[in-house]
N, C-alpha and C positions, 0 to 999 in steps of 0.2 A: 504494500500500500504506500510505501515511502515514495516510490517513483511513479505512481499511477495518478494522474491528475483527474479530478472529478469522480463521478459515479457511473458515467455512461457505459464504460467497459463492463461493469458488473451487470447492468441491465441486459446486455447482449448474451450473457451466459445462459444456456437453456436450463430450465428447471430439471432437477434430477442429476445434474452434473456434479461430480466430485470436485471440490475446490479446496485449495490451501491458501489461507490468508495470513500474512505476517505484517507486523507493524512494530514500531519501537517508540519509546517514551521521550526520546530526545530528537525527533525529526524536526528540522527547521520549518516544515510546513505543518501538516495536520499531526497533532500529537495524540497518542493513545496511552492510557494509563491502566488498562486491563483488557482481558479478552472480551469482556462485556461491552467495552467501547467499540470494538470491532463488530460485534454482533448487532449492536444498535444501528450502526451505519450500513452493514451488509448482512441482513438477516438470512439465516439458513434454515431449511426445513428440518434438518437432522444434523446434530453436532456429534461427531465421532471422537474428537479430541480437542481439548483446549489446555493451554499451559503457557508458562513463561520461563525465561532463563536470563540470569544476570550475565553481562559481558563487561570486560574491561579492555579497552583499546589503549594504545599509548596516549591518545588525546583525551579520552573520556570514558566514563562508565555509563551503561544504559541497560534497560530491560527490553528484551524482544518478546513479543507475544505472538502466539500461533493458534489458529483455529483451523481444523480440518472437518469438512462435512459436506452434505449435499445441499445444493441450492434449492 
């Protein structure tokens, strides 16, 4: 979601398609602070996995969130 502008691309994904959505909390654009933030913006009919992981780069620390499910 970090490099995907807008929501139009999501609208073109057919219902029933398996999707993997990832976002992070330090994105200079749209920021996400939980997997629920992702699901509010991009609702899925069935969630198979949701989780988060802390990362530390040389420049910064951040949390990446992932949701896997069917649209």
